[in-house]
Structure formats: structure tokens, C-alpha cells
Backbone as a printed PyTorch tensor [residue, N CA C, xyz], in Angstrom:
tensor([[[ 89.0590, 103.3540, 108.0980],
         [ 89.0090, 103.6100, 106.9880],
         [ 87.7160, 102.6060, 106.5620]],

        [[ 86.5340, 102.9090, 105.8410],
         [ 85.4570, 101.4100, 105.3260],
         [ 86.6660, 101.0260, 103.6470]],

        [[ 86.5480,  99.8960, 103.7360],
         [ 86.9400,  99.1790, 102.9100],
         [ 85.6980,  97.9560, 102.4490]],

        [[ 85.6570,  97.7320, 100.7960],
         [ 84.8640,  96.5200, 100.5310],
         [ 85.5050,  95.4080, 100.8630]],

        [[ 84.4390,  94.5400, 101.5620],
         [ 85.1460,  93.3030, 102.0180],
         [ 84.3510,  91.5260, 101.2170]],

        [[ 83.8070,  92.4340, 100.0200],
         [ 83.0850,  90.9650,  99.7230],
         [ 84.0260,  90.1030,  98.8070]],

        [[ 83.3180,  89.6060,  97.8030],
         [ 83.5410,  88.8760,  96.8300],
         [ 84.1030,  90.2500,  95.5180]],

        [[ 85.4780,  90.1870,  94.6960],
         [ 85.8420,  91.1870,  93.7810],
         [ 85.2930,  91.2400,  92.4550]],

        [[ 85.0920,  90.0680,  92.4630],
         [ 84.7490,  89.0370,  91.3060],
         [ 83.0310,  89.9620,  90.5410]],

        [[ 82.5140,  90.1450,  92.1560],
         [ 81.5240,  90.3590,  91.9600],
         [ 81.6960,  91.9780,  91.1480]],

        [[ 82.8140,  92.8500,  91.3410],
         [ 82.6810,  94.1400,  91.1430],
         [ 83.0240,  93.8520,  89.3800]],

        [[ 84.0190,  93.0350,  89.2430],
         [ 83.8010,  93.2480,  87.5810],
         [ 82.7580,  92.5000,  87.3160]],

        [[ 82.3290,  91.8640,  87.3710],
         [ 80.6230,  91.6780,  86.7470],
         [ 79.8820,  92.1110,  86.6060]],

        [[ 80.1020,  93.5680,  87.5390],
         [ 78.8230,  94.4080,  88.0220],
         [ 79.2980,  95.3330,  86.5190]],

        [[ 80.5810,  95.6940,  86.3570],
         [ 80.8470,  96.2900,  85.2910],
         [ 81.3300,  95.7670,  83.9790]],

        [[ 80.9390,  94.6120,  83.8470],
         [ 81.1260,  94.1340,  82.6170],
         [ 82.3190,  93.9160,  82.0860]],

        [[ 84.0300,  94.2730,  82.7670],
         [ 84.9780,  93.7750,  82.2620],
         [ 85.7270,  93.4010,  83.4470]],

        [[ 87.3700,  93.2950,  82.6090],
         [ 88.0880,  92.5890,  83.6330],
         [ 88.8720,  93.8930,  84.6150]],

        [[ 88.5860,  94.1770,  85.7430],
         [ 89.4870,  94.9540,  86.4920],
         [ 90.6660,  94.5920,  87.2900]],

        [[ 91.2360,  93.1710,  86.7830],
         [ 92.5040,  93.0200,  87.6800],
         [ 92.7290,  92.9450,  88.8530]],

        [[ 91.5810,  92.5810,  89.6920],
         [ 91.4360,  92.9850,  90.7890],
         [ 91.9870,  90.8740,  91.5980]],

        [[ 92.2900,  90.1420,  91.0200],
         [ 92.5050,  88.8740,  91.5360],
         [ 94.0520,  88.3320,  91.3760]],

        [[ 94.7060,  89.3430,  90.1730],
         [ 95.9120,  88.6600,  89.4960],
         [ 95.5140,  87.6240,  89.2170]],

        [[ 96.2160,  86.7230,  88.9210],
         [ 96.6600,  85.5500,  87.9770],
         [ 95.1290,  84.9890,  87.8070]],

        [[ 94.3120,  84.8770,  88.5610],
         [ 92.6210,  84.3810,  88.3980],
         [ 92.3820,  85.0640,  87.6950]],

        [[ 92.6060,  86.4010,  87.2280],
         [ 91.8540,  87.1270,  86.2350],
         [ 92.4700,  86.6610,  84.7080]],

        [[ 93.1510,  85.8370,  84.6600],
         [ 93.8230,  85.7020,  83.3090],
         [ 93.7810,  84.2380,  82.6110]],

        [[ 92.8380,  83.9610,  84.1640],
         [ 93.0190,  82.2340,  84.0530],
         [ 91.4780,  81.8970,  83.3470]],

        [[ 91.0770,  80.3250,  82.8920],
         [ 89.8890,  80.5550,  83.1200],
         [ 88.9220,  80.6230,  84.5830]],

        [[ 89.1670,  80.5680,  85.0600],
         [ 88.2260,  80.5320,  86.6100],
         [ 87.7260,  82.2800,  86.6970]],

        [[ 88.3860,  83.0620,  85.6040],
         [ 87.6350,  84.3320,  85.7720],
         [ 86.3980,  84.1750,  85.5770]],

        [[ 85.6500,  85.4700,  86.7350],
         [ 84.2400,  85.2560,  86.9960],
         [ 83.6140,  86.0460,  85.6470]],

        [[ 84.3780,  86.7990,  84.8640],
         [ 84.0000,  87.4470,  83.6010],
         [ 83.2600,  86.5680,  82.5170]],

        [[ 84.2010,  85.6730,  82.9150],
         [ 84.5460,  84.7770,  81.5990],
         [ 83.0800,  83.1650,  81.6160]],

        [[ 83.2380,  82.7900,  82.6910],
         [ 82.0880,  82.0970,  83.4090],
         [ 80.6120,  82.5930,  82.9020]],

        [[ 80.7350,  83.4780,  83.7410],
         [ 79.2970,  84.5370,  83.9040],
         [ 79.3890,  86.0750,  83.9110]],

        [[ 79.4120,  85.9840,  82.1530],
         [ 79.0480,  87.8920,  81.3430],
         [ 78.0220,  88.4450,  81.9800]],

        [[ 78.0320,  88.7340,  83.1170],
         [ 76.5340,  89.5540,  83.4320],
         [ 76.2210,  89.5260,  84.6370]],

        [[ 76.0380,  90.7460,  85.2670],
         [ 75.8840,  91.4090,  86.4990],
         [ 75.2310,  90.1630,  87.6070]],

        [[ 75.8980,  90.2460,  88.6800],
         [ 75.5210,  89.4800,  90.3340],
         [ 74.2720,  89.7940,  90.1690]],

        [[ 74.1800,  88.5710,  90.9370],
         [ 72.4050,  88.6600,  91.1690],
         [ 71.1660,  88.2880,  90.6270]],

        [[ 70.1440,  87.9340,  91.2610],
         [ 69.2180,  87.7180,  90.8530],
         [ 68.3980,  88.0460,  89.4680]],

        [[ 68.6440,  89.0890,  88.7450],
         [ 68.4360,  89.7870,  87.8880],
         [ 69.2450,  90.4890,  87.5770]],

        [[ 70.6620,  89.5110,  87.5440],
         [ 71.4400,  89.9060,  86.6740],
         [ 71.8980,  89.9770,  85.0600]],

        [[ 71.1460,  88.4090,  84.7640],
         [ 70.6180,  88.2970,  83.3960],
         [ 69.5130,  89.0540,  82.9130]],

        [[ 68.9460,  89.7220,  83.4280],
         [ 67.8710,  90.2230,  82.8430],
         [ 68.4920,  91.4340,  82.8530]],

        [[ 69.3950,  92.1480,  83.5080],
         [ 69.7580,  93.6930,  83.1820],
         [ 70.5260,  93.7750,  81.5470]],

        [[ 71.3480,  92.5110,  81.3750],
         [ 71.4850,  92.7310,  80.2810],
         [ 70.6750,  93.1430,  79.0740]],

        [[ 69.6360,  92.6830,  79.4170],
         [ 68.4020,  92.9380,  77.9800],
         [ 67.5600,  94.4250,  78.4460]],

        [[ 68.5330,  94.8800,  79.1650],
         [ 67.4220,  96.0780,  79.8550],
         [ 67.7600,  97.2790,  78.7130]],

        [[ 66.6920,  98.5310,  78.9050],
         [ 66.7310,  99.4630,  78.2150],
         [ 67.9860,  99.6080,  77.9570]],

        [[ 67.8860, 101.0460,  76.7800],
         [ 69.0660, 101.7560,  77.0590],
         [ 69.8340, 102.3840,  78.4960]],

        [[ 71.0700, 102.1000,  78.9180],
         [ 70.8560, 103.3300,  80.0850],
         [ 70.5140, 104.6950,  79.7730]],

        [[ 70.7630, 105.7860,  80.3610],
         [ 70.7050, 106.9350,  80.3600],
         [ 72.4930, 107.2910,  80.4740]],

        [[ 72.6360, 108.7260,  80.4070],
         [ 74.0660, 109.4760,  80.2860],
         [ 74.5030, 108.9740,  81.6690]],

        [[ 73.9860, 109.4200,  82.3410],
         [ 74.4720, 109.3480,  84.0230],
         [ 74.3960, 108.6960,  84.1990]],

        [[ 74.1850, 107.2370,  83.6960],
         [ 74.2970, 105.7590,  84.1720],
         [ 75.5810, 105.8950,  83.6890]],

        [[ 75.5820, 105.9920,  82.0610],
         [ 77.0350, 105.8460,  81.2970],
         [ 77.9630, 106.4020,  82.7020]],

        [[ 77.8320, 107.9250,  82.6240],
         [ 78.7980, 108.2720,  83.4080],
         [ 79.3690, 107.2500,  85.1460]],

        [[ 78.3370, 107.1980,  85.4610],
         [ 78.5850, 106.4030,  86.9000],
         [ 78.8920, 105.3520,  87.0020]],

        [[ 79.1200, 104.5680,  86.0440],
         [ 79.7380, 103.3060,  85.6220],
         [ 80.9890, 103.5450,  85.7070]],

        [[ 81.6280, 104.6570,  85.0810],
         [ 82.7070, 104.8810,  84.3560],
         [ 83.9410, 105.5120,  85.8380]],

        [[ 82.8930, 106.2580,  86.5670],
         [ 83.2340, 106.4570,  87.6390],
         [ 83.7890, 105.0910,  88.5110]],

        [[ 82.6380, 104.3750,  88.9110],
         [ 82.7250, 103.4850,  89.2990],
         [ 83.9220, 102.3700,  89.2350]],

        [[ 84.1050, 102.5270,  87.9850],
         [ 84.8650, 101.0650,  87.1670],
         [ 86.5550, 101.7580,  87.8180]],

        [[ 86.3200, 103.0100,  87.9970],
         [ 87.8700, 103.6090,  88.5710],
         [ 88.3060, 103.4300,  89.2830]],

        [[ 87.3180, 103.9570,  89.9840],
         [ 87.2810, 103.6350,  91.8730],
         [ 87.6310, 102.1340,  92.0220]],

        [[ 86.6700, 101.1100,  91.3800],
         [ 87.0660, 100.0600,  92.0620],
         [ 88.4980,  99.1220,  91.1560]],

        [[ 88.8210,  99.7590,  90.3710],
         [ 89.8030,  99.7990,  89.7890],
         [ 91.2180,  99.7090,  90.3400]],

        [[ 91.2750, 100.9200,  90.9850],
         [ 92.5890, 101.1110,  91.9360],
         [ 92.6360, 101.3780,  93.6680]],

        [[ 91.0710, 100.9650,  93.6570],
         [ 90.7030, 100.2520,  95.1580],
         [ 90.8710, 101.7340,  95.7760]],

        [[ 90.2250, 102.5980,  95.3610],
         [ 89.7350, 103.9510,  96.2380],
         [ 88.5200, 104.0270,  96.4960]],

        [[ 88.0500, 104.7340,  97.8900],
         [ 86.5990, 104.6570,  98.2190],
         [ 86.2810, 106.3750,  97.6470]],

        [[ 85.0510, 106.6750,  97.8660],
         [ 84.3890, 107.6110,  97.2620],
         [ 84.6540, 109.2770,  97.6030]],

        [[ 84.9980, 109.0610,  98.5190],
         [ 85.8400, 110.1370,  99.2420],
         [ 86.6160, 110.8520,  99.0370]],

        [[ 87.5670, 109.3170,  98.5320],
         [ 89.4050, 110.2540,  98.4530],
         [ 89.2150, 109.8170,  96.8230]],

        [[ 88.4840, 109.4670,  96.2690],
         [ 87.9020, 109.3040,  94.4260],
         [ 87.7920, 111.2360,  94.4740]],

        [[ 87.2560, 112.0680,  95.4750],
         [ 86.3620, 112.7040,  95.4170],
         [ 87.8530, 114.1400,  95.3120]],

        [[ 88.7410, 113.3350,  96.6080],
         [ 89.8970, 114.6500,  96.7100],
         [ 90.4360, 114.5870,  95.6770]],

        [[ 90.9660, 113.3660,  94.9150],
         [ 91.4620, 113.2050,  93.6620],
         [ 91.1400, 113.9800,  92.5290]],

        [[ 90.0380, 113.8090,  92.3860],
         [ 89.3710, 114.7690,  91.0150],
         [ 89.6310, 116.4200,  91.7310]],

        [[ 89.1370, 117.2420,  92.5310],
         [ 89.3440, 118.2000,  92.6920],
         [ 90.8140, 118.2530,  92.8180]],

        [[ 91.6740, 118.0550,  93.1950],
         [ 93.2680, 118.1070,  92.9140],
         [ 93.5910, 118.1630,  91.4450]],

        [[ 92.8720, 116.9930,  91.1120],
         [ 93.2360, 116.9540,  89.2350],
         [ 92.6020, 118.3570,  88.4410]],

        [[ 91.4740, 119.0330,  89.3670],
         [ 90.6990, 120.2400,  88.4480],
         [ 91.6090, 121.1560,  89.1600]],

        [[ 92.0100, 121.6320,  89.7160],
         [ 93.2220, 122.3290,  90.3260],
         [ 94.9850, 122.5590,  88.7840]],

        [[ 94.7520, 121.0510,  88.5500],
         [ 96.1420, 121.5370,  88.3120],
         [ 96.0120, 121.7500,  86.5020]],

        [[ 97.1500, 122.1220,  86.0950],
         [ 96.9950, 122.2130,  84.4530],
         [ 96.8150, 121.1080,  83.5770]],

        [[ 96.2540, 121.5720,  82.5690],
         [ 96.2540, 120.3240,  81.3790],
         [ 94.6870, 119.8190,  81.6340]],

        [[ 94.4000, 118.3580,  80.8420],
         [ 93.0370, 117.8450,  80.8800],
         [ 92.9550, 117.3090,  82.8480]],

        [[ 91.7810, 117.6250,  83.0340],
         [ 91.7280, 117.2510,  84.5640],
         [ 91.3940, 115.7190,  84.1170]],

        [[ 90.4200, 115.0410,  83.2700],
         [ 90.2750, 113.4210,  83.3940],
         [ 92.0060, 112.5130,  82.8720]],

        [[ 92.8990, 112.9640,  82.2220],
         [ 94.5190, 112.7670,  82.5050],
         [ 95.2640, 113.4070,  83.5540]],

        [[ 94.6720, 114.0490,  84.4090],
         [ 95.7420, 114.1520,  85.1870],
         [ 94.7670, 113.3060,  86.5360]],

        [[ 93.3890, 113.0100,  86.4390],
         [ 93.3170, 112.2690,  87.3500],
         [ 93.9140, 110.6000,  87.6390]],

        [[ 94.2890, 110.3190,  86.2330],
         [ 94.7010, 109.0110,  86.1540],
         [ 95.9280, 109.5850,  86.3040]],

        [[ 96.4480, 110.7040,  86.4880],
         [ 98.3210, 110.4500,  86.3480],
         [ 98.3120, 110.0940,  88.2300]],

        [[ 97.4020, 111.2220,  88.5830],
         [ 97.2360, 110.9780,  90.1680],
         [ 96.8270, 109.7950,  90.8470]],

        [[ 95.9580, 108.7770,  90.2670],
         [ 95.9340, 107.8200,  90.3640],
         [ 97.1210, 106.1060,  90.4570]],

        [[ 97.7400, 106.7930,  88.8540],
         [ 99.1790, 106.0480,  88.4260],
         [ 99.8550, 106.5370,  89.6370]],

        [[100.4170, 107.2560,  90.3150],
         [101.0460, 107.7700,  91.1300],
         [101.1600, 107.3620,  92.4450]],

        [[100.3220, 106.4300,  92.3820],
         [100.0410, 105.9940,  94.4490],
         [100.9790, 104.7770,  94.7070]],

        [[101.4990, 104.7970,  95.5130],
         [102.7680, 103.8100,  95.5340],
         [101.8850, 102.6030,  95.6650]],

        [[101.0320, 102.0890,  95.9150],
         [100.3070, 100.6580,  95.6760],
         [100.2100, 100.5660,  94.4190]],

        [[ 99.8130, 101.1820,  93.6450],
         [ 99.8100, 101.0120,  92.3220],
         [101.5250, 101.3000,  91.9100]],

        [[102.1500, 101.5850,  91.9030],
         [103.4390, 101.6720,  91.3910],
         [104.3860, 100.1100,  91.9380]],

        [[104.0400,  99.7510,  92.9860],
         [104.2200,  98.3490,  93.3290],
         [103.9090,  97.4030,  92.6190]],

        [[102.8250,  97.5430,  92.2770],
         [101.6230,  96.5650,  91.4580],
         [102.3090,  96.6610,  90.0820]],

        [[102.4480,  97.3730,  89.4590],
         [103.1930,  98.0410,  88.2250],
         [104.4360,  97.1620,  88.1840]],

        [[105.6620,  97.3690,  89.2380],
         [106.4700,  96.9780,  88.8090],
         [106.9670,  95.5970,  88.8270]],

        [[105.8140,  94.6910,  88.9400],
         [105.4430,  93.4180,  89.3210],
         [105.8470,  92.5330,  90.7640]],

        [[105.5560,  93.4120,  91.4070],
         [106.1520,  93.2440,  92.8750],
         [104.7460,  92.4690,  93.9870]],

        [[104.2730,  92.4330,  92.9300],
         [102.7310,  92.1740,  93.4300],
         [101.8990,  91.7700,  92.0950]],

        [[100.4310,  91.3000,  92.6640],
         [ 99.6900,  90.1190,  91.0490],
         [ 98.3080,  91.0150,  91.3650]],

        [[ 98.0880,  92.4500,  92.5650],
         [ 97.1300,  92.4700,  92.1260],
         [ 97.3950,  94.1310,  92.8820]],

        [[ 96.5730,  95.2080,  92.8020],
         [ 97.0800,  96.5900,  93.2790],
         [ 96.4270,  96.0270,  95.2730]],

        [[ 95.3000,  95.2090,  95.0900],
         [ 94.9900,  94.6970,  96.8790],
         [ 96.2750,  94.3540,  97.6920]],

        [[ 96.7760,  93.2850,  96.9120],
         [ 97.7370,  92.6820,  97.4750],
         [ 99.4590,  93.8550,  97.6210]],

        [[ 99.5000,  94.6970,  96.6190],
         [100.1480,  95.8150,  96.7800],
         [100.4300,  96.4220,  98.1570]],

        [[ 98.9390,  96.5250,  97.9280],
         [ 98.8460,  97.5370,  99.3670],
         [ 98.3450,  97.1110, 100.3730]],

        [[ 98.5260,  95.7070, 100.4410],
         [ 98.4760,  95.1100, 101.9050],
         [100.0220,  95.2390, 101.8480]],

        [[100.9800,  94.9150, 101.3900],
         [102.3480,  95.1680, 101.0250],
         [102.9500,  96.0890, 101.6600]],

        [[102.2640,  97.0800, 101.1570],
         [103.0860,  98.5900, 101.5550],
         [102.7210,  98.9100, 103.3350]],

        [[101.3910,  98.4670, 103.6250],
         [100.7500,  98.6580, 105.0420],
         [101.6380,  97.9540, 106.0230]],

        [[101.9860,  97.0770, 105.1130],
         [102.8050,  95.7820, 106.2190],
         [103.9740,  96.4820, 106.0350]],

        [[104.9560,  97.1960, 105.8460],
         [106.0610,  97.7160, 106.1330],
         [107.4530,  97.1280, 104.8410]],

        [[107.0390,  96.8110, 104.3190],
         [107.8710,  95.9210, 103.2250],
         [108.1780,  96.8940, 101.7890]],

        [[108.1500,  98.2590, 102.0830],
         [108.5530,  98.8110, 100.9610],
         [109.3130, 100.2890, 101.2800]],

        [[110.5100, 100.3810, 100.6080],
         [111.0840, 102.0980, 101.2570],
         [110.7400, 103.0630, 100.5340]],

        [[110.5230, 104.3170, 100.2850],
         [110.7660, 105.1100,  98.9060],
         [111.9380, 105.8750,  99.7300]],

        [[113.2570, 105.8880,  98.6850],
         [114.4290, 106.8090,  98.8020],
         [114.8790, 106.5720, 100.1460]],

        [[114.5290, 104.9240, 100.1170],
         [115.6160, 104.5690, 101.7540],
         [114.5910, 105.0450, 102.7100]],

        [[113.3790, 105.3290, 102.6540],
         [112.7340, 105.3430, 104.2300],
         [111.7240, 104.5940, 104.1960]],

        [[111.1960, 103.7340, 104.9860],
         [110.0850, 102.9630, 105.3070],
         [108.9950, 104.1920, 104.8560]],

        [[107.8230, 103.2500, 104.0690],
         [106.9320, 104.3350, 103.6150],
         [105.5890, 103.1360, 103.8450]],

        [[104.5030, 103.4620, 104.5780],
         [103.4540, 102.3110, 104.5510],
         [101.9270, 102.9490, 104.3440]],

        [[102.0020, 104.0260, 103.9460],
         [101.0940, 104.6140, 103.0280],
         [101.1130, 104.2320, 101.8750]],

        [[ 99.9200, 103.9260, 101.0590],
         [ 99.6230, 103.6700, 100.0800],
         [ 99.4920, 104.1020,  99.1340]],

        [[ 98.0380, 105.1670,  99.5220],
         [ 98.2310, 106.2830,  98.5890],
         [ 99.1700, 107.6500,  98.5190]],

        [[100.7060, 107.3020,  99.2240],
         [101.7430, 107.7890,  98.8640],
         [102.0470, 107.8930,  97.4640]],

        [[102.1990, 109.5420,  96.6610],
         [101.7660, 109.9290,  95.8550],
         [103.3820, 109.7930,  95.5920]],

        [[103.9760, 109.0850,  94.6970],
         [105.4580, 109.1850,  93.9480],
         [105.8920, 110.3670,  92.6440]],

        [[106.7530, 110.9660,  92.7210],
         [107.4750, 111.7180,  91.6100],
         [108.8220, 110.8710,  91.1590]],

        [[108.9060, 111.9600,  90.1150],
         [109.9160, 111.1090,  89.0740],
         [111.4040, 111.1550,  90.0470]],

        [[111.8170, 110.4980,  89.2330],
         [113.4960, 109.8690,  90.3140],
         [113.0210, 109.3860,  91.6780]],

        [[112.1260, 109.1600,  91.8920],
         [111.5670, 108.1680,  93.1200],
         [112.2770, 107.0350,  93.2810]],

        [[112.9200, 106.3960,  94.2340],
         [113.3820, 105.1840,  94.4410],
         [112.2810, 104.1920,  94.8530]],

        [[111.6380, 103.1220,  94.5900],
         [110.5740, 102.4410,  95.2880],
         [111.6200, 100.7220,  95.9840]],

        [[111.6020, 100.0810,  96.3410],
         [112.9760,  99.1970,  96.6870],
         [111.8480,  98.0670,  97.9930]],

        [[112.2770,  97.0070,  97.7980],
         [111.8360,  96.1010,  99.1540],
         [112.6490,  96.3710,  99.9520]],

        [[112.3390,  96.3200, 101.2530],
         [113.3580,  96.7280, 102.8880],
         [114.1340,  95.1980, 102.5970]],

        [[115.2080,  95.9490, 102.9860],
         [116.3670,  94.9770, 103.3250],
         [115.7870,  93.5140, 104.3570]],

        [[114.9290,  94.1150, 105.6490],
         [114.4670,  92.6570, 106.4280],
         [113.7510,  91.6060, 105.8510]],

        [[113.1180,  92.2690, 104.3830],
         [111.8080,  92.1860, 103.6580],
         [112.2050,  90.9540, 103.3750]],

        [[113.1570,  91.3790, 102.5650],
         [114.3570,  90.7200, 101.3450],
         [114.2570,  89.1610, 101.7500]],

        [[114.5500,  88.7870, 102.8870],
         [114.4460,  87.5630, 102.8520],
         [113.3690,  86.3360, 103.1660]],

        [[112.2730,  87.4340, 102.7600],
         [110.9980,  86.4170, 103.3640],
         [110.9370,  86.2220, 102.0790]],

        [[109.9120,  84.2040, 102.4650],
         [109.7750,  83.7290, 101.1200],
         [109.5780,  84.0960,  99.6970]],

        [[108.4070,  85.1110,  99.8150],
         [107.4790,  85.6530,  98.7820],
         [108.5260,  86.2250,  98.2230]],

        [[109.1110,  87.0370,  98.5510],
         [110.1800,  88.1210,  97.9630],
         [111.3500,  87.4340,  97.1780]],

        [[111.8830,  86.5860,  97.8210],
         [112.8840,  85.4200,  97.2330],
         [112.1540,  84.8080,  96.3620]],

        [[111.1750,  83.7680,  96.0360],
         [110.4590,  83.5490,  94.7850],
         [110.3380,  84.2620,  93.6660]],

        [[109.5200,  85.9300,  94.1920],
         [109.1320,  86.6810,  93.4530],
         [110.6500,  87.1870,  92.5130]],

        [[111.3750,  87.4220,  92.6080],
         [112.7690,  87.5210,  91.9380],
         [112.9840,  86.6470,  90.3500]],

        [[112.2970,  85.4230,  90.1740],
         [112.1430,  85.0940,  88.6650],
         [111.3630,  85.0710,  88.1030]],

        [[109.6350,  85.9400,  88.7790],
         [108.9390,  85.8580,  87.6340],
         [109.1880,  87.5650,  87.3060]],

        [[109.8750,  88.4260,  88.3490],
         [110.4840,  89.4930,  88.0260],
         [111.0260,  89.5580,  86.6200]],

        [[112.0140,  88.7310,  86.2030],
         [112.8740,  88.5730,  85.2180],
         [112.1630,  88.5940,  83.9880]],

        [[111.1280,  88.3570,  83.9990],
         [110.1980,  88.4310,  83.0030],
         [108.9390,  89.4280,  82.9220]],

        [[108.8610,  90.2390,  83.6440],
         [108.4840,  91.5530,  83.9030],
         [108.2030,  92.3210,  82.9520]],

        [[107.2730,  93.1850,  82.8580],
         [107.6670,  93.9360,  81.6300],
         [106.7510,  95.7460,  82.4490]],

        [[107.4730,  96.0120,  82.9200],
         [106.5720,  97.6270,  83.6850],
         [106.7490,  98.6170,  82.4310]],

        [[105.8760,  99.4860,  83.2030],
         [105.5610, 100.8620,  81.9500],
         [106.9450, 101.4570,  81.7670]],

        [[106.5000, 102.6190,  80.6090],
         [107.4990, 102.9740,  80.2630],
         [108.2340, 103.8180,  81.0940]],

        [[107.5700, 104.5570,  82.1990],
         [107.9970, 105.4160,  82.9270],
         [108.3270, 104.9630,  83.8630]],

        [[108.6150, 103.7720,  84.4450],
         [109.1250, 103.0330,  85.9510],
         [110.4700, 102.2200,  84.9990]],

        [[111.1090, 102.5350,  85.8030],
         [112.3560, 101.1230,  85.2680],
         [112.8910,  99.9160,  86.8340]],

        [[112.4360,  98.9150,  86.1070],
         [113.1050,  98.1140,  87.4430],
         [114.5050,  97.2560,  87.3660]],

        [[114.7000,  97.3390,  88.9530],
         [116.2380,  96.5800,  88.9400],
         [115.8060,  95.2770,  89.5010]],

        [[116.2240,  94.2870,  89.0620],
         [115.7680,  93.3210,  89.5880],
         [116.3710,  92.6480,  90.8250]],

        [[118.0530,  92.5790,  90.5520],
         [118.9060,  92.3880,  91.3970],
         [118.6450,  93.1870,  92.8590]],

        [[118.3410,  94.4100,  92.5150],
         [118.1860,  95.2030,  93.9970],
         [116.8030,  95.2050,  94.3970]],

        [[116.4520,  94.4420,  93.9980],
         [114.5730,  94.2500,  94.0550],
         [113.6110,  95.6890,  94.4370]],

        [[113.9640,  96.5160,  93.6380],
         [113.6540,  98.2950,  93.4890],
         [113.3140,  98.5310,  91.6160]],

        [[112.5710,  99.6000,  92.1870],
         [112.0140, 100.3800,  90.5410],
         [112.4360, 102.0080,  90.4940]],

        [[112.5580, 102.7730,  89.6020],
         [112.5740, 103.5730,  90.0020],
         [111.4700, 104.5560,  88.9190]],

        [[111.1060, 105.9910,  89.3690],
         [110.0420, 106.4770,  88.8420],
         [111.1360, 107.4890,  87.7500]],

        [[111.0770, 106.9200,  86.4180],
         [111.7240, 107.7360,  85.8410],
         [111.1230, 108.9460,  84.6180]],

        [[109.7540, 108.9600,  84.8500],
         [109.1690, 110.1510,  84.7460],
         [107.6140, 110.1970,  84.9160]],

        [[106.9240, 111.6230,  84.7830],
         [105.5620, 111.0630,  84.7270],
         [104.7310, 110.6430,  83.6620]],

        [[103.9860, 109.5380,  83.8870],
         [103.1690, 109.2260,  83.1600],
         [102.4780, 109.8350,  81.8010]],

        [[102.6020, 109.4920,  80.8250],
         [101.2260, 110.2500,  79.7940],
         [100.3000, 108.9930,  79.8970]],

        [[ 99.0530, 109.7510,  79.0670],
         [ 98.0750, 108.7200,  78.9350],
         [ 98.0050, 107.6100,  78.2530]],

        [[ 98.8210, 107.8310,  77.0950],
         [ 98.9120, 106.4160,  76.6100],
         [ 99.7580, 105.7280,  77.1110]],

        [[100.6210, 106.0660,  77.6880],
         [101.4280, 105.3180,  78.8480],
         [100.4590, 104.5880,  80.1320]],

        [[ 99.5100, 104.6650,  80.1480],
         [ 98.8040, 104.0800,  81.0570],
         [ 97.3130, 103.3590,  80.5960]],

        [[ 98.1640, 101.9700,  80.9950],
         [ 97.0960, 100.8320,  80.2370],
         [ 95.8920, 100.4930,  80.7680]],

        [[ 94.9000, 101.4570,  81.1340],
         [ 93.6590, 101.1750,  81.6390],
         [ 92.7550, 101.4580,  80.7630]],

        [[ 91.7660, 100.2200,  80.8260],
         [ 90.4430, 101.1160,  79.3460],
         [ 89.6040, 101.4990,  80.5120]],

        [[ 89.3360, 102.5820,  80.2720],
         [ 89.0580, 104.0560,  81.3120],
         [ 88.1610, 104.8800,  80.3730]],

        [[ 87.2140, 105.7360,  80.1810],
         [ 87.2200, 106.9540,  79.4050],
         [ 86.8430, 108.0760,  80.4960]],

        [[ 88.1670, 108.8920,  80.6600],
         [ 87.6820, 109.4970,  81.8230],
         [ 87.7000, 110.7740,  81.3950]],

        [[ 86.7060, 110.7570,  80.4880],
         [ 85.9490, 112.3000,  80.1430],
         [ 84.7600, 112.0270,  80.6080]],

        [[ 84.3440, 110.9300,  80.8560],
         [ 82.9510, 110.4890,  81.1580],
         [ 82.5730, 110.9510,  83.0890]],

        [[ 84.2270, 110.7000,  83.2380],
         [ 84.2160, 110.5500,  85.0630],
         [ 84.2950, 112.1610,  85.3590]],

        [[ 84.7370, 112.9470,  84.1850],
         [ 85.0340, 114.0860,  84.1360],
         [ 83.3400, 115.1430,  84.5450]],

        [[ 82.9510, 114.1990,  83.3520],
         [ 81.0530, 115.1000,  83.0990],
         [ 80.1720, 114.6140,  84.2270]],

        [[ 80.8690, 113.3520,  84.3920],
         [ 79.6910, 112.9500,  86.2200],
         [ 80.2300, 114.1160,  87.1060]],

        [[ 81.1580, 114.2170,  87.2890],
         [ 81.3330, 115.5920,  88.7300],
         [ 81.1090, 116.6840,  88.1040]],

        [[ 80.9560, 116.8580,  86.9540],
         [ 80.7700, 118.0090,  86.2900],
         [ 79.2400, 118.4460,  86.3800]],

        [[ 78.7710, 117.6260,  87.0600],
         [ 77.1450, 118.0300,  86.5940],
         [ 76.4990, 118.9990,  87.1640]]])
């Protein structure tokens, strides 16, 4: 499967906002968006002064922003959009719910990882179980009442032993509950749009794919 292997800080600079792809670095003075608030490349500074962006350009950037934030490639993102279109309710909101329901995102939201990329790696390496069963598919979609837990054999690893101290101050979203002592979390409900704290205008994504 294709994946992005270049410096992820370039993605944040290209979108002009923090996508929180590097964990703690994103909230430190080392953040690339803070130090160089213009797109990467030799023409990066000039693009800031460029003429007005077209409606298509604005829609494209919003779609790219969402893809990069959740670490999803174009073909898979299109599948999520088609699935959201088939379901009841607002397509844009449903799309975000599907993205938030990915296992790697839930692991990140619970505080077990500093970024979605790190969470994806942990899931692929088999460190997590869903409802007691080992699940190593980052795109697995969780449902209400599902329990996500660090597997017993992984809890002895240094990373997870040290992570317990940070989890004491973690504040997962309201649609998730965290059990620090058992290194587990539970999906308590389907997230509502106002519970998904991402700076995205999902309607622009809908308009992009509805052209």
C-alpha cells in the first residue's frame, strides 16, 4: 500500500495549519508552522501573496487537509465518502464520524499514542485488542460499547509502563471513556460533530466530490 514517506511537517506548512502529525513537537516552539508559516519549496513565500484561490482550489485543500490529518490515501478516502453518502444524515458529518471511528484514531484519542501515525504503527504491530481479540488493522471501524485495550503481553513494554503516568492527566473526548489502570478504553457513543475537535469544513469536501 502506498504511503507518504517525506517529512510530515511539510504537509502542515502546505495546508497552512497544524495537523498534529508529530505529537509533542506540534505544540512546541519547534513546530514548522510556527517557524516557517508559508508553503514548502522555493516558491513557498510567494504563494502567500498569490492571487485569490478558486472555489475548486479551496475545496481541494480542505479534502487534502482531512486526508493528511487522518493519514488516509486518496482511494480509501473516496471509499469513506461513498459510504458516508449512502448513510442517513449529513454526508460531511457522517464522513468525519467514519474517520473518527478508525481504530488508529481511537487509540490516538484515548492518549495511548502521541500522533495518529504512531497509533497506526502500534495497531499494526499487534499491541491492541478490540473486545478481547487482537486487531492489527488500523482502518478497523469501532462501534459503541467496543472496548479497546493494550494487550496483556504488550503492557510490560517500557513505553506502555511509562505511558500510564501521562494517561492520568489525559482528557479523551466525551464519546470515549478511559480506564487507566487497565490500559483500556470504551466507545460510549457515536461521536457528534461538535465532539470531533478538528478544524475542518466538511461541506467543502462534499462539494469537491459532488462536482
